[in-house]
Each structure stands twice: as structure tokens, then as C-alpha cells.
N, C-alpha and C positions, 0 to 999 in steps of 0.2 A: 254470895254476888259477882264472885267471880267465873265463878261454874254457870253464870250463867248466862255472864256478859260473852263469855266465849261460842257457846252455846249460839245468840244472834249474829257473831259473826260469821259464822258456819254456814248456819243457813240464809244470812244473804247474800252470798259470796256462789250457796249450791244457787238461787233463785234468778240470780244474774248469768248462770251456768247455764240453766233451763230456760231464761228469754232469750239466752241467743239461739241456744237451738231452735227455738220456736220460732225469732225471724229466719234462723236459715229453711227452718221448713214453709213459711210463705214468700221465700223468694221461689222455692222451688214448685210449691202450689200453682203460685203465675202465673211460669212458665210459656208459652204457645204451645198450642194439645193440649194438655196439664185438663183446662177448661175445668174447674174445681176454684175459685175466686171466690167461692162463698167462704169455701172449708181455707184458701189463704188467708183471709179478711180474719175472720175469726183466727188465726194460729200467730198475727202480725198483733192483735187486739189482746190475746191472749200474753204474748212477749212482752206489751206493754205494759200491761197488770203486773209480771211478774215481776220488769224493773223499775219495778215503783216500789212494787214492795222489799227487795231486797237494798235497795238505794236506803229507805226508810231504815231498816232494822239496821244497816250499817252505820247511818249519822246517830242511831238512838244509842250503837255502841260507842262511836267515839266521842258521843254527849257527854255519857255515866265515864269516862275513862279519862275526862279532863276536869268533869268535878269531881272524883276520886279523887284527883291531883292536886287539886284543886284543896281541898277538904285538909288533904295530908301535912300540905305547906301554912294551910292555919294551926291547923294543931301542932305543928314545930317553932311554930312563932310563939305558940304563946304560953309556951313552956321555955 
């Protein structure tokens, strides 16, 4: 379970990094003189989607860690 949790955390951080890249790409595509507005809007949409997915994975990781700690403390109390 620990390995899967760590993979979720790393994947979430990678997705947040990718979203930052797409946000910067969208800004550079919407600069005056480039005229790639549709590509810039598509890049910003991809950035928001990957940001949401990354944040969701990190939230899931934190919830799993908190649930494991609560389970450990309940086991210690029962003994």
C-alpha cells in the first residue's frame, strides 16, 4: 500500500509540473504577434485539467495517510 501511495504522490506532483508548463505555454501563445489564440486556449484548458488531476491525487494521498494513522492509533488503544 505504501508503494502505491508514493506513486500517487509523485504522479500528482508531475501533473502539477505539467500544468505549470501548459500555463506558461498558453501565455506565450497568446502574446501579440503570434496569433495562436485557439492553441493558447487549448493549452490553458489542458493546464487546468492536469492541475485538477494532480491536486486530486495529492488530496487522495493525504487522506490515505491520515486514515492509516488513525487505524494505527486505534490498534494501539485496543491493545
